[in-house]
N, C-alpha and C positions, 0 to 999 in steps of 0.2 A: 440491629447489630450491624456494622458494617468492619470490615476487615480486608487489609491491603498487603500483597506480597509483591516483592520486586526481585525478579530473576534476569541474569544476563545470559546472552547468546551472541550469535554472529552472523550477519548476513554477507551472502557472497555476491560481490559486485567488481566484475573483471577478475583481476588476480588478487584483488583484497578481500578480506573479511572484516566489514565493517561492523561496530558494536551494534546490537539492538537492545534495549531495555525491555523486558516484557513485565507489564505491570497487571496483576492480576486482582481484582477487586469484586468482593462479595457483599451483596446487600439483601435486605429483605424485599420479597416481591414474589410476583409469579416467576417459577423456575423457567431460566432462558439463558443462553450462553451466546454472546456476540463478539466477535473480533473486529476491531478496527486498528487503523494504522497502516493503509494501503496494502492489503494481503491480496494476493492473488488466489485462484480458485483452489489450488493444492492446500494453501494455508488456511484458508476458510473451511475446507473440509477436515481440517485436523481437529475440529470439535466432536466430530463424530468417532474418529479415531482414538482420541484422548478418552472420552467417555466410556467407550468400550473396552480399552486398555486398562483404566483403574477399576472399574467393576469386575473385570476379569481377574484382575490382580488382587481383590479382596480388600480393596480400598471403598471407602465411603464417598460417593459422588454427590457434592452437596447441592440440595434441592433449594436452590437460591437463584437470585439473579445474579450472573456472574458476567462481568465485563473485562476482556482482555485487550489490552491496549500495547501495540508493537511500535516503539518508539526509537528512531524519530519517524514521525508520520509521513513525512515526504521521500522515505527511502521505501523503493520498491522490495517487497518480501515475495520468496516464491520457494516452492517445494514444502517436504515435510519436515526438513531440519529443525523446525521450532517445537515440534511435538512434545519433545522430551522436556524441554524448557516449561512450556506451557503446562504439563501435567505436574512438573516439580511445584510451578507457582499455585496452583489449584489446591496442592496438599498443603502447600505452606499458609495459604490464605484460610484453609478450613481448619488450622491446628493441628494436621495429622503428623506433620513434622516441624521441627524447631527450625525458623528461619535467621536466626542469629548468624550462621556461619555461610548463608548464600552468597554474601558479596565477595566470598574467596574463591568462589566457582564460576564457571562457564558452561552450559550445557548445550550440545547440539546432537540430532539424532532422531530418527523417525521411529514412530510406535507401530508396533503391529497390533492387532486387536486382541491379541494374547497377553500383550505388556512386553514381549520381546522388543528388544533395539535391534533395529535395521541400518544399515551402513548408510554414509550420505556421501555425495561429491565433494571435493573441496577440502579435506581433513587436514591437509598440509598448511595451507595460509591460515586455516582457524588456529591450528596449533602454534604457529608462529605469531599471530596477533596475541593469544592469550598469554603466550610467554612475554612479550613484551609487555601486556598489561600486568604482569606478576600474578595469574591467577591459575588455578589448576582447571583443566579442561577435563568435563565428562563427555565420553564420546562411545559409540559402538566400538565393541571388541573387534570386529574386522578391520577397522580404521586405525587401531592401535599402532600397527609397525609402520604405517604411512606417517602418522603424526610424530612418532618416535624418532624420525630424522630430524627433527628441529632440536638441536642441543639445549639441554636444561628445561625443556619443556615437561610439565609436571602432569602426567596423562593416567587418568582412572578410566580404563576400559570396563564396560558393563555390558551384558548380554540382556538382562530383564531389569525391568522398573523396580522390581523389590530389591536388587541389589543395592542401588543408590538409596532407597529408602532406608535399609538397616544401616548403611555406612553413615548417613545424616543423623539417624536416631542413636549411633554410637554402639550398635548392638552388633555388627559385623563390618570390620573396616576393609575396604578396598586398596590392596597394596598398589603403589604407582607403579606403571608400565616400567620394566627395568632394562628393556633393548634401548641402547643408546647409539645415537649418530656419532660418537666420539670415535668410533673405531673405523672412519673413513680412511679407506687404502686406495691411493691414486691408481696403485698397478694391478688391482685384483679385477677390475671390470675388463682388462684387457685378456685376462684370461679365459674369459667366456666366449671369445669370438671363435665360431667354428670354421669360418673362412679365412684363407691366408693368400697373401699377395703371389708367394711363389707358385700357386695354380694356374697363374696366367702364364701362358707360354708365348714368347715373341713379345711384338707390340712394346719394345723398350721405349719408344719415343713417348707413347701414350704413359707409360708407367712414370717417365721421368716428370711428365707434366704432372701426374698425379701427386708425385712428391712434393712438387712447387706447389700446388694447390693446397696440400696439407699444411705445408710449413706456414704459408702466410695468410691460410685462410680465404684463398682467392676462389672465385667461380669458374667453373670450367664447362665447356661445351665440346662434346665428342661428337664427330660428323663421320659415317662410314656405313659401308653395305651391311647387311643383316648378318648376325652370327659371326662378328669380328670381335666381339668381347667387350662391347660399350658397358652394357649392364654389369657383366662381371666385374669388370674395373671399379664401376662406381660401388658395387656392394662392398668392394675391398677397402674403400677408403676410411672407413671408421676404424679398421684394423691399424692405420697408420697414424691416425690423427693424435695430438698430444693428449695426455689425461685431462679429466676436468677436474678443476678446483672444487673444493667444497661448496663453495657460493655459487659456481655455476651450476652443479649438480642440483643444489637446492632451487635455483631459479626454474630449472628445466624440470624437475619434478613437480614445482607448484604449478606449472602450465598444464603438465598432464594431469594433475590432481583435478583441476576443476573442468576438465574436457568430459564428454560423454563417457569415454571408454575408461576413463580413472587412471592411477597411477598403480603400478605394480612394484612393490618394494625391492622386488628381486633385480629390476633394471637399475636401482640406485647408483649412479656414478658412472652409467653406459651413456655414451653420447647419442642422441636419437637419429635415427635414419628413416625419414619419412619419404615415402614412394606413392603418393597418390596416382590413381587411373587418370588417363586423359580426358574421361569424361567428366571429371571434379567440376562442379559448379564454382562461380566466384566465391560464395559464401564459404563454400568447403574449404577454399584453397587460402583466403585472408582472415576468414572468421566473419561473424556477423550474426543474425538472428534478431528477434525482439527481444531477448534477454541475451547481450552479446556474449558469444563464446568464442575462444580461441581457434583459428583455422590451422592449415598446414605449416603456413610460414612461422607461426608462434609455437606449435608444437615441436617444430625443427629447431628452436631456440639453442644455441652452442652445440647444433649439431648440423646433419646435412639433409637437405631437401633434394630429392631426386626424381627429376622429370624426364622419363622415358617417352619416345616418339613425341618429342617436343612439338613438331607442327600440327599433331593431331589435336592438340589442346585448343580451345576456343581463343580466338585471339583476344577478344576482349577480357577474358580470364587471365591471359598472359601479360596484358598490360597493366593488371592490378599488381604485377610483381614489382614493377619500377620504383613506387615509392618506398616499399620496405626493404628493398634491396639498397638503397641508397642512404634512409635515415636509420634502420636498423630497429624501427618499431611499426605499429599499426595502430590506427585511430578508428574506432566503430563507433560513430555518431548515431544515436536514435532520438526521438522526439521525449523519450522519458528519462534517458541517461545516455554518458559518454563513457566508453572504456578504451583504455590504452593497453595493449598487449606488446611486449617485447618481441622482438624478432630479428635477433642477429643469426642469421642461418647461413650456411655454405651451399650455394646453387650448383648443383651438378646435373647437367642436361645432355640429353643424347637424342640423335636424328640420323637420319637417313639422307643421303645427298639427293633423292628425288622420290617423288610418289612409289615406283617400283623398287627403289632401294639399289640399284646397280649401275647408277651413273659412275664412270671411272672405274668399275670392277673389271678385272682383267680375267674373271673367271665366268662371268655371267654378262650377255648383252644387255643394254638399257633398252627399253621400248619407250621412254617417254620423250614427248616434244619438247623443244624449248620453251613453249608457251606454259605446257604443265610443270615444268622444273621452276619456271618463275613464279607461277602463283604458288606453287608449294613451299617455296622458301619466303615468300612475300607474307606468309602468315606470321613469321617472326619479325618485328618491325625492327628498324634500326635503333632507336632508343634503348631497348631490352638488350640488343647483341652489344650496345657500347657499355652496359653494366657488366658484361661477362668478360672477364680478365685474360682468360686463355681459351683460345679456339685451336682444336687439334683434329687432324685427321686419323681415323683407326680403320686401316686399309684391311683388304683380305691378304691372308698370308700363304705362302706356298705350302704344301702339306709337308714336304721336305722341313721347313723349318718348324713347322708344328710337332713334327715328331722328334726333333733334336730334344735332347736331354741335359742341356747346357747348364751352367752355373745361372741359378735363379736364385734372388735375394727374397728372404721370407719377409714378413710384415714387422716381426720385431727390430730386424736389422736396418730397415728405412724409417722406422719408427724413431730409433736412436737418433738419426741425423735430423730428422723432423723437429724432434723435441729440443735438441740443441740451437737449433735455427730459432725455434720458437723464444727460446729462453733469453736469446740476444734480443729479439724484437720487445719482449716483457720489460726487459732492463732498460732498454731505450726509451719508450713511451709508455709502457704499460699495457699494450694492446696489441695485436697481431698487425703486420702491414697492410692488410686489406682495408684497415678501419681508421687508417691515418688520416688526418685532415690536410689540406693543402700546404699550411704553414709547416707541419710535421713533415711532409714530403719534400719541401724546398730544402728543410735542415738536414734531414737524413739521406737524401738522394742527389747530393751534389755530383755532377759531371765533370769530367775534363773538357776542356774547349774542343777536343775533337770528337770527343762522344756528344757533345751537344749538337755539333753539326750532323753527326750521324742521325741522331733522333729528329732532327727538324727535318732531314731530308726523308726519313722513312715515313713521317707524319703527312709531307706533302705529297710523296707518292703512293701510299695507301689511303689517302683521303681520310684520315681518322680525326675525330674531335679533340678538344681540349681535355674531354674528361679523359679519353683514351690515352692522351700524355701522360697524365697524371698516373693512369693506372699502370702504364709500361715502366714507369718508373718505380712504383710499388712492387711490380713484380720482379723487376731488376735487381732491388733491395733485397727480396726475398732470395733470389739465385746466389747473391753476394753472401747473405747469411748462411746459406747451407755450405757455402765454400769456406765459411769462417774468415770473409775478407772484411775489413773495416771500411773499404770504399768501394764503390760501383766499378768494375773495370769495365774494357771493351767487350770481352767474351760474356760477361753478365747481361750488358745492354742488348747484345745481339741476339742472346736467347730469347730474352722477353719480347722483343720484336718479333721473333720468328712465331711467336704465340698469337700474334694478331694479323698475319699475313691471310688467313683464311678468312678473315672477316669481307675482306674484298671480295671473294668470291659468293659470300652469301649475299 
């Protein structure tokens, strides 16, 4: 006698959860269990986990020849996410559960030897794909809150193999997970920030640049001695950024879901702020591995990537940022597969002016030779600097200015201006100014004749590239949006040019 059962599951490839059909075939012969369909080691080991889980859950493990095919055969499969589906397939093929309703479900989850269901990575893209396929998704209870962020997904959370057995038998139904993502509130995440921009004393020029960067999604480089507030300013940027849309929140959460650390549903709707250490490798920064995983640039999607002590990063690692900064995505190519990850992030970098950090500091003398300063700054290439829209100095402030308790704007006040400016940009082309193409720049950033001459003179004197010319126009457009101006005026252009003057010194 031969019996065949078909169960649906999902494999993780990049940010996608591709369909996998698990075919379980039982036939007479010497007892054996084989898994085919390009499984990796963890998938091959699932036969031992499934056997123990079924026996410890008081099911009958069929003493027949069992062949399990994971189709399509050319798609690599990894991890223990197929354990639950394989177990269900064996139970259906051995007539221990009915198989007429299996086509309405998808199963993902790792089995413990006791039959308990353990959490998996990437539950969010699995729920999204199952919803689009109009199937119910059976997954570990620990992943239910994450999967429920997908609207209209039908989620059946389970903690033990016996629960889904009773559900399919009709003896004890599993209720759909009720927590829905429909209650998305754009303003709620802003209440979770513990830091505030009004905690930064002085540094008015830096705070203005931070506001411009937040309004247009521009990249920012801060240069100054140690202890002047560069890191403090960068950490306050998320508090003034516009709220995420539900689509942006879902994209960001999906990337976090497939990362090694996973996604915490409590961070739903909060723009990511990633601050890797300067010892980070190229794979850690842009992604990679034999089974491609997203790097920091992708985990910062729709958020902020903060690189402190920028020259301390390996130069080859920094050069990897050039393509994603320009294109907004990163492609990881391997012999077996190719994965593409989105990477629309806002780069905020900080650095000292010299190795000792005190060049130009009025309070501490600098002991670095000109050659040392040159070598230090040469770690940051011209092409990378060219892709950073705003360059500002964050100087040491007199103690009297730090003690002043003057009027300081809180984050929510600055954020109101940023949101108003961003809404103008979205109404214009549906995206922030930093992402405008050349034709869109020429359409939205027209200058008066005298301003064109001013910009040409600045480009010539500062020795800037054609890319910098376009980026200055984008920043000027953002400054005009903050002022509520329909056209770019001379003060707007002048302010945008001042943000590139420091580039000549670097």
